[in-house]
N, C-alpha and C positions, 0 to 999 in steps of 0.2 A: 504494500500500500504506500502511496506517495506521502511525503511529509505533510503536504498541505491538507490531506484528508485523514491523517492518522490520529488526530487529536493532540499532536505535539503542540505545546504552548507557543504562540506567536511571540515575536520579540516585543519587549515592553514598548508600548506606544509612546511616540514622542509627544512633547507638550502640545504642539500644534494639532496633533490628532486628537488629544484629549479635550481640547477646548473647542474644536470645530463644531460639534453638535450644539454646544451652548451658544456659540456665535450665530449658528443657523436659526435657533429658536428666537433669539433677540431680533434677528433680521427678517424673520418670517420666511425662512427657507426650509426645505424638507429635511426631516430627520427620520422619517418612516416611509416605507414603501410597501404596497400591496403587490405581490409578485404571483401572477397566475402562471405557475411553473409548467403546467400542461393544460391543454384544453381537451384532453381525453377524459371521458367520464363514464362510469358504469351505472349512473342514475339518470332519471329523466324527469326532474322536478318540474311541477306545474308552474312555478314562479320564475324559472330560469330561461332567459333567452340568449345566453352566451352562444357563440358559434362553436359548439362542441363537436368533437369526433369528425372533423372535416379534413384531417390529414395535413394540416398546416405545419410548416417547418418550425421546430422549436430551437431555442438556443441550445447549443451543445454544452456539455460540462465544461469544456475548455473556454468557451465564450462566456459562460456564467462567471467563471473564476476571474477572467480579465475585466469584464464589465462591472461586476460587483466590487472588485478591488478598487476600481475608479470611483464607484459610488461611495464606498467607505471613506475614501480620501475627500470626497465632496461633502461629507458630514452625515450621510445616511447611517443609522445605527440599528434601527429596528425593522425587521422584515416580517410581514404576514404572508406565509407561503400557502397558496391555495390553488384551485384549479377552476374548471374541471375537478377531477379527483387527483390530488397530488400523488397518491400511491399507485396510480396507473402508469406513472413514469418509472421505468425499471431501475434507473440509477439514482432515484430520489435520495436515499440515505447517503450515498457518496457525495452528492451535491450539497446536502445539508452539512456534512462534515467539512467540506470545502468552505462553505459560508461561515461556519463557526470558527475555522482556523483564521479566516480574514479578520474576525472580531465581532460579527453581528450577534445580536440577541434576536431570537426568532419565536414566532408562534406558527405552528402547523395547523391548518384548518382542513379537516378531513371528514368524509361521511362515515368513517369508522368500519367500513366493510372489508378492508384488506389488511388490517393490522395482524401482525404475526409476532410470536415471542422473540424471534431473532431481530426483527426490525425494532421492536420496542427496547430491547437490550442495548442496541447501538444508539438509539435515540436518547436514552437515559444518560448517556455520556456527554450530551451537548447542552449548551445554554439555550434551551428551547422549552416552550410550553406547548400544550396541545389543546385544540378546540375540536370537539366532535359534534357534528350536527345531528340533532335528534328532535324531530317535529311531532312525534307521537309515540306513545307506549302501546297503542292498539295496532295490531298487525294490518288490519284492513285500512285504517286511516293512514298509516304510514305508507302503504302501497299507493293509496289514492294521491297523496301529496308528492311522493318521491318517484312515482312511476315504476317502481320495482318492489318486489316482495323481499326486502332485505333486512327487516327488523331483527330477526334472530342473529344474523351476522354482526349487526351493530352491537347488540347486547353482549355477544361473545367478545367483541373487540374491547368493549368497556371493561369487561371482567379481566382481560389481559393487562389493562392499564392500572389494575388495583395497586401495584407497588411502584408505579412510575413516580419518581420523586419531583419532577417538574410541576409547575402549575397546570391544573386541568380544568377546562371549561366545557360546559354543555350548552350549545347554542341552539335556540329554538326560534323559528320564524312564525309569528302568530298570524293565523289566517282564520277564515270562517270554518275550515275543516277541523281545526284543533284548538280553538280558543277555549273550549270547555275543559281542556286538559292542562292548561298552563300551570296552575298551582300544583297539580300532581307531578308534572315534569320538574318543577322547581324543587319539590320535596325529594323526588327520586335523585336528582343531581346531588343535593347535599348529602343524602344517605350514602352515596357511593364515593364521596370525596371530591366532587366536582363543584365548581361555581357556576350557577345558571346565568346565562345571558339571553335576553329576549329582544328581538327586533320585530318591527311591524312589516308585514307583507306589503310590497309596493307593486303597482302595475302602471304601465304606460307613463313612466317617468323618464323623459328624454330617451336615452338608449337602454334604459334599465327596466327590467321587470315585465314579464309576460302576463297578460290578462287571462286569468283562468276563472271561469264562472263558479267553479266549485270552491274557490279560495277567497273570492272577493267578499269583504265584510262591510257592514255599516260601521261608520267611524265611531259612533257612540258605543256600539258593542265592543269594539276593540279598546276604546278608552277605558271601559269598565274593567277589562282584563288587566290592563297595565296598572290601573289604580289598585287592584287587588294584589298584584305582584309586589308593588311597592309597600303596601300595608302589611303584607305577611311577614316581612323581615328576612326572608330567605336569601335575598340579594343584599349584601352588606353595604353600608354607607361608603361613598367614595366613587371610584371610577365608573363602575357599571350601574350604580344607583342613579348617577347623574345621567347616564344614557337612557335609563328607563324614563326619567322625567322629560328628557328631550323627545322621546317617543310620544308622550302625552301631549306635549306642546305641538308637535307636528300633527297629530291626529285631531287636535282641536283647531287646527288652522291658524295657530298663532305664529308670529314672526320668530324665526329661529335666529340663534346667534350666527355670526359670520361663519360660513363654511370654510373648512381647512383644506379643501381640494387645491392642489398645486402650491399650497403655502407650507403647511407642516408635513403634508403627505402627497405622494403620487401613486399612480397605478402603472404597473409594467406587465405587459402580456407575455405569453410564452415565446413570442418571436422578438421580443425586445422593444416593442412599441410602447411609448410613454404617453399617458393621458393624465389630466388633473385628478380624475377619479374614474370609476368604472362606467359612469354614465355619460362622460364627455368624450368628444372626438379625440383621436390621437394627434400628438403634436410633433412627433419625431421618433427616431429609432436609435437605440443605444449601440447597435452594431456599427453605425457610421458617424454618430454624433455624441458629443459629451453632454452631460446633464446640464451644465450652465447654458449651453446653446439652446437646448430644448426648453428649459425654463423661460428663457428670454422670448420664446415664440408662443408661449401659452396665451390663450385668449382670456386675459384677465377681466375684460369687460363682460364677456359671456359668463365667466364663473361668478362674478358679482351679481349679474342679473339673475342667474339661477338661484344663488343664495338669497337674494332679496325677495324672490317669489316664494321662498320656503317650500320648494317643490319636493323635497325629499328629506329623509333622515337615514341615509344609507349607512350601513355598518362601516364602509370603507373609509369615509372621511369624517363623518360626524363623531364616530366612536373614538377615533384618534384625537379629535379636537376636544372631547370631554376631558382628556388629561392634559392637553397642551395649550388650552386657551390662556393659561397663566404660564408663560414661557419659562420663567426661572424655576418653577416647581414641577413643570410637566415632565421633564426628562427623568427626574427621580420617580415620578408617579408611574411612568411606563416601565421603568427598570424593576419595579416591585412586582410586575405581573408574574 
């Protein structure tokens, strides 16, 4: 195994490397990235309209090492690794080890259907947390939302994570199909040692969110769900409780705080294309351009207009901003995840 992927400690970072993310926070530049490492997926979720399973070229392991080494020097420190389904990529654990050797702190977002003891053992050696998506504890409801009968595999994967030492999250997207289960899912998460995270289903929001009649809710009904989740105390105060309250604000049609897309966070797809967030158009490609050049070309007016309209409360940008709206304390808040 090569040194960069073997877990060998990297050289002590220079002072400039240590202070760069703090300077980024003060200047309103990204410290976090959502990386869609693959757009292959073994689910068919009713709320997803990503261009999945279309055979598009992905960044190679070598390209990821080079590009993300540059991103680290640009001040990016936190990566949300998702897909598609990340574990559909055969070299995922090797890539994660490479990224850890560079110096990143990561969260792996997975549907939990492909977890194995060997994968989890290697994952446990990295500076990484894991978020498993679980929208229902009822097999038929799960199949209706996710498009596949995979709940038994997810529950088996969760059991394998019992002794995983990193932070563990259970993420549930609230829709009409599962809103009656929200409190049960929150309690289940805490019982097995996971922190529950809840987001609201979005549809027809810019480029994000497929409209599915089985999942569309009345906003008042969804608001009642989030109010109950907050009141039950199963989601502790702080980072994710703030995001719950943001969901309530969005569902009520209230003006949201300034969006962090393109400011504290960016989205990178499997081919290296960069966008302010998953809902916005791509602005450049990291195979051929550096991040500063791409950031300079972002449509800031379009991002502001989107934010001012309070059109979304997406996990990708708003949840990052829940910790980073106070720049001097935000980096510490993310690091505790």
